[in-house]
C-alpha positions as CSV (number, residue, x, y, z in Angstrom):
1,X,78.3,141.5,130.4
2,X,77.5,138.0,129.3
3,X,79.6,135.3,130.9
4,X,79.8,132.0,129.0
5,X,78.8,128.9,131.0
6,X,80.1,126.5,128.3
7,X,82.8,124.3,130.0
8,X,86.2,124.4,128.4
9,X,89.3,122.2,128.5
10,X,93.0,122.6,127.8
11,X,94.2,121.1,124.5
12,X,97.0,121.2,122.0
13,X,96.2,122.6,118.6
14,X,98.3,122.0,115.5
15,X,97.5,125.0,113.3
16,X,99.8,123.8,110.4
17,X,103.3,122.6,109.9
18,X,105.6,123.6,112.8
19,X,102.7,125.6,114.4
20,X,101.7,124.1,117.7
21,X,100.1,125.8,120.7
22,X,98.2,125.1,123.9
23,X,94.6,126.4,123.8
24,X,91.3,126.4,125.7
25,X,88.5,124.9,123.7
26,X,84.9,123.8,124.5
27,X,84.2,120.4,126.0
28,X,81.9,118.5,123.6
29,X,78.8,116.6,124.5
30,X,78.8,113.2,122.9
31,X,76.2,112.7,120.1
32,X,74.3,109.5,119.4
33,X,76.7,106.5,119.5
34,X,79.6,108.6,120.7
35,X,81.5,108.6,124.0
36,X,83.5,111.3,125.8
37,X,86.7,110.0,127.4
38,X,88.7,111.8,130.1
39,X,92.2,111.3,128.7
40,X,94.7,109.7,131.2
41,X,97.6,109.2,128.8
42,X,98.4,109.8,125.2
43,X,101.6,108.6,123.6
44,X,103.7,110.7,121.2
45,X,104.3,108.7,118.0
46,X,106.6,109.1,115.0
47,X,103.7,109.8,112.8
48,X,102.7,112.7,115.1
49,X,106.1,114.2,114.3
50,X,105.7,113.6,110.6
51,X,102.4,115.4,110.6
52,X,103.9,118.3,112.6
53,X,106.7,118.7,110.1
54,X,104.6,118.3,106.9
55,X,100.9,118.8,107.7
56,X,100.2,115.5,105.9
57,X,97.0,113.7,106.3
58,X,95.2,116.6,108.0
59,X,92.2,117.7,105.9
60,X,91.6,120.9,108.0
61,X,93.4,122.8,110.7
62,X,93.5,123.3,113.6
63,X,93.4,119.8,114.9
64,X,94.4,118.2,118.3
65,X,97.1,115.5,117.7
66,X,97.4,112.2,119.6
67,X,96.1,108.8,118.6
68,X,97.6,106.5,121.3
69,X,95.0,107.1,124.0
70,X,93.9,105.6,127.3
71,X,91.4,107.1,129.7
72,X,88.1,106.9,131.6
73,X,84.7,107.1,130.1
74,X,83.2,110.5,131.3
75,X,80.0,110.7,129.4
76,X,78.1,108.6,126.8
77,X,75.7,109.7,124.1
78,X,72.3,108.2,123.3
79,X,72.4,104.6,122.0
80,X,75.3,103.5,124.3
81,X,74.2,100.7,126.6
82,X,77.3,98.8,127.4
83,X,79.6,101.5,128.6
84,X,79.2,103.9,131.5
85,X,81.1,106.7,133.2
86,X,84.1,105.3,135.1
87,X,85.0,102.5,132.6
88,X,88.6,102.3,131.7
89,X,89.2,102.2,127.9
90,X,91.7,102.7,125.1
91,X,90.9,104.3,121.7
92,X,91.2,102.8,118.2
93,X,93.3,105.2,116.1
94,X,91.6,104.4,112.8
95,X,88.8,106.4,111.4
96,X,87.4,104.3,108.5
97,X,84.6,105.1,106.1
98,X,82.7,101.8,107.1
99,X,81.3,101.8,103.5
100,X,84.0,100.7,101.1
101,X,84.7,97.1,100.0
102,X,87.6,96.7,102.5
103,X,85.5,98.0,105.4
104,X,82.8,95.5,104.5
105,X,85.3,92.7,104.9
106,X,86.5,93.9,108.2
107,X,89.9,95.1,106.8
108,X,89.5,98.6,108.2
109,X,93.3,99.2,107.9
110,X,92.8,99.0,104.1
111,X,89.9,101.4,104.0
112,X,90.0,103.5,100.8
113,X,89.3,106.7,102.8
114,X,91.1,105.8,106.0
115,X,91.9,108.6,108.3
116,X,93.3,108.7,111.9
117,X,92.4,110.1,115.2
118,X,94.4,113.3,115.7
119,X,94.4,114.0,112.0
120,X,90.9,113.9,110.7
121,X,89.4,114.4,114.1
122,X,90.6,115.8,117.4
123,X,92.9,113.4,119.3
124,X,94.2,112.7,122.7
125,X,96.5,115.7,123.4
126,X,93.6,117.3,125.3
127,X,91.8,116.7,128.6
128,X,88.9,114.9,126.8
129,X,88.4,113.1,123.5
130,X,85.3,112.1,121.6
131,X,85.1,108.8,119.8
132,X,82.5,106.4,118.5
133,X,81.6,103.4,120.6
134,X,83.1,101.0,118.1
135,X,86.5,102.7,118.6
136,X,86.7,101.9,122.4
137,X,88.2,98.9,124.0
138,X,87.9,98.0,127.6
139,X,91.1,97.9,129.6
140,X,91.6,94.5,131.3
141,X,91.2,94.6,135.1
142,X,94.6,95.2,136.8
143,X,96.3,96.8,133.7
144,X,97.3,100.4,134.4
145,X,96.1,103.1,132.1
146,X,99.7,104.2,131.8
147,X,100.8,100.9,130.1
148,X,97.4,100.5,128.4
149,X,98.4,103.6,126.4
150,X,100.8,101.3,124.5
151,X,97.9,99.2,123.1
152,X,97.7,101.0,119.8
153,X,101.4,100.6,118.8
154,X,101.4,97.1,120.3
155,X,98.6,96.2,118.0
156,X,100.6,97.6,115.1
157,X,103.5,95.3,116.1
158,X,101.2,92.3,116.5
159,X,99.6,92.8,113.1
160,X,102.9,93.2,111.2
161,X,104.5,90.2,113.0
162,X,101.4,88.1,112.3
163,X,101.6,88.9,108.6
164,X,105.4,88.1,108.5
165,X,105.1,84.8,110.4
166,X,102.2,83.7,108.3
167,X,104.6,83.4,105.4
168,X,107.7,82.5,107.4
169,X,106.3,80.2,110.2
170,X,109.7,78.6,110.7
171,X,111.6,81.8,111.4
172,X,113.9,81.5,114.4
173,X,116.0,84.6,114.2
174,X,115.1,88.3,113.7
175,X,116.8,91.6,113.3
176,X,114.9,94.8,114.1
177,X,116.3,97.9,112.4
178,X,115.5,101.1,114.3
179,X,114.7,100.8,118.0
180,X,112.3,103.7,118.6
181,X,109.1,102.8,120.5
182,X,107.7,100.7,117.7
183,X,110.9,98.8,117.1
184,X,111.3,98.1,120.8
185,X,107.8,96.8,120.9
186,X,108.4,94.6,117.9
187,X,111.5,93.2,119.5
188,X,109.6,92.3,122.7
189,X,106.7,90.8,120.8
190,X,109.0,88.7,118.7
191,X,110.6,87.4,121.9
192,X,107.2,86.4,123.1
193,X,106.9,84.4,119.8
194,X,110.2,82.5,120.7
195,X,112.5,84.2,118.2
196,X,116.1,85.1,118.9
197,X,116.1,88.8,118.5
198,X,118.9,91.4,117.8
199,X,118.2,95.1,117.5
200,X,120.1,97.8,115.7
201,X,119.9,101.5,116.7
202,X,122.2,104.2,115.4
203,X,121.4,106.8,118.0
204,X,123.9,106.2,120.8
205,X,121.8,107.8,123.5
206,X,118.7,105.9,122.6
207,X,120.7,102.7,122.2
208,X,121.8,103.0,125.8
209,X,118.2,103.6,126.9
210,X,116.7,100.7,125.0
211,X,119.5,98.3,126.1
212,X,118.3,98.8,129.6
213,X,114.6,98.3,128.7
214,X,114.7,95.1,126.6
215,X,116.1,91.6,127.0
216,X,117.9,91.2,123.7
217,X,121.2,92.5,122.3
218,X,121.2,96.0,120.9
219,X,123.9,96.9,118.5
220,X,124.9,99.9,116.5
221,X,125.2,99.5,112.7
222,X,129.0,99.1,112.8
223,X,128.9,96.5,115.6
224,X,126.3,94.5,113.7
225,X,128.3,94.5,110.5
226,X,131.4,93.3,112.3
227,X,129.9,90.3,114.1
228,X,129.8,87.2,111.8
229,X,127.3,85.6,114.2
230,X,124.7,88.2,113.2
231,X,125.2,88.4,109.4
232,X,121.9,86.9,108.3
233,X,118.5,86.5,109.8
234,X,115.2,84.7,109.0
235,X,113.2,87.9,109.5
236,X,114.4,91.5,109.3
237,X,112.0,94.3,110.3
238,X,112.3,97.8,109.1
239,X,111.0,100.2,111.8
240,X,113.5,102.9,110.9
241,X,112.3,104.3,107.6
242,X,115.5,106.1,106.7
243,X,116.6,106.5,103.1
244,X,118.0,103.1,102.0
245,X,116.7,101.2,105.1
246,X,114.8,98.6,103.1
247,X,117.9,97.8,101.0
248,X,119.9,97.6,104.2
249,X,117.4,95.1,105.6
250,X,117.7,93.0,102.5
251,X,121.5,92.8,103.0
252,X,121.0,91.2,106.4
253,X,118.4,88.7,105.2
254,X,119.0,85.0,105.0
255,X,118.0,83.3,101.7
256,X,114.3,82.5,101.8
257,X,113.8,85.0,104.6
258,X,111.3,87.8,105.0
259,X,111.6,91.5,105.3
260,X,108.8,93.2,107.2
261,X,108.3,96.9,106.3
262,X,106.6,98.7,109.1
263,X,108.0,102.2,108.8
264,X,106.6,104.9,106.5
265,X,109.2,106.5,104.2
266,X,109.4,110.1,103.0
267,X,110.2,109.1,99.4
268,X,110.3,106.1,97.1
269,X,112.9,103.5,97.9
270,X,115.1,101.4,95.6
271,X,114.9,97.6,96.3
272,X,117.8,95.3,95.3
273,X,115.7,93.3,92.8
274,X,118.3,90.6,92.0
275,X,118.8,89.9,95.7
276,X,115.1,89.6,96.1
277,X,114.8,87.2,93.2
278,X,118.0,85.1,93.7
279,X,117.5,84.9,97.5
280,X,113.8,84.0,97.1
281,X,113.1,86.7,99.6
282,X,109.7,87.7,100.8
283,X,108.8,91.4,101.2
284,X,105.8,92.0,103.5
285,X,104.2,95.4,104.1
286,X,101.9,96.0,107.1
287,X,99.7,99.0,107.8
288,X,98.5,99.7,111.3
289,X,96.3,96.8,112.5
290,X,93.2,94.8,111.8
291,X,91.6,93.3,114.9
292,X,94.7,93.0,117.2
293,X,93.7,95.6,119.8
294,X,92.2,93.0,122.2
295,X,95.2,90.8,121.8
296,X,97.5,93.8,122.5
297,X,95.7,94.6,125.7
298,X,95.9,91.0,126.8
299,X,99.6,90.9,126.1
300,X,100.3,94.1,128.0
301,X,98.3,92.9,130.9
302,X,100.3,89.6,131.0
303,X,103.7,91.3,130.8
304,X,103.0,94.8,132.1
305,X,106.4,95.2,133.8
306,X,108.4,94.4,130.7
307,X,106.4,96.8,128.5
308,X,106.4,99.5,131.2
309,X,110.1,99.9,130.8
310,X,109.6,101.3,127.3
311,X,107.9,104.4,128.8
312,X,110.7,106.8,129.5
313,X,109.0,110.1,130.0
314,X,105.7,111.7,131.1
315,X,104.9,115.3,130.3
316,X,102.0,117.8,130.7
317,X,100.3,119.5,127.7
318,X,102.7,122.4,128.0
319,X,105.6,120.1,127.4
320,X,104.5,118.8,124.0
321,X,106.3,121.4,121.9
322,X,109.6,120.8,123.7
323,X,109.2,117.0,123.4
324,X,108.6,117.3,119.7
325,X,111.7,119.4,119.3
326,X,113.8,117.0,121.3
327,X,112.6,113.9,119.4
328,X,113.0,115.6,116.0
329,X,116.6,116.6,116.9
330,X,117.7,113.0,116.5
331,X,119.6,113.0,119.8
332,X,116.8,112.2,122.2
333,X,117.4,109.2,124.5
334,X,113.7,108.7,125.0
335,X,111.6,105.7,123.8
336,X,107.9,106.4,124.5
337,X,106.9,109.7,125.9
338,X,103.4,109.9,127.3
339,X,101.4,113.1,127.6
340,X,99.3,113.5,130.7
341,X,96.7,116.1,129.9
342,X,95.5,116.4,133.5
343,X,99.0,117.0,134.9
344,X,100.0,120.5,135.9
């Protein structure tokens, strides 16, 4: 009898829409320019749920999901001279071609063939993950790997807010529509920029959770509509992505204000064109991030306690399927759930 000596690891496989399981798969050795990371934490994102439901963006199955990853360098391939085992890192979620016109200008978020960790390659819902050296960022000394796992969505928030404030530098008030993990992060970052922030969250259980986690008012849609003091804002951010959410954001916008679209939508949306024209409104789209990962890590390190409150659950790999089901039900009170692959 031949006994395999190839080391294995536990991982989650997405085999197709609504088909998720825990498996044993080989531990890879990093090739030239690649690094193997022992995953400490990997966050569940709304896009993970979208891929689970639709199979979108995945060129071939099975694939291990998870693109919000923190961990410890375990092994480095040839050609790596500035990282070594034991270094704390987070992973860049983007997998660009590095060859198109946008990549050559450094705008990797606009890459013509852009893919993502956990979709075009195995992600962080596993005990280890392989990534190129360019996709790794050192965690600042003193910042926990738990909170460092928020770096990727925090960079998304920073990129979008930077784009919005570049065209509305005098904005003083902001409404964030949809207070899931990204919306809550956006609210906290806007507060760091000195804006007066109000959030809207229709899910009553989540609204209660986020109200305890952030330092700005959190209203439901009815309460927001009934309060004259909160009828118009300089900046309105769509982090909800429900049918009609962009039009709803336009309704809450002050003349000359900016709507920032951060959420992906399942279908095309109708925009109130006359309100856009007559109100001289600005509509800004923002896709993932450009070069904000370092700034995100610095911000998390400077305000770790505030951002840590957004983490409301930690699960082992065996809990991923149940967490997906709870989040997709629409009734979950959780904000950010972190997967701990090494947990029993």
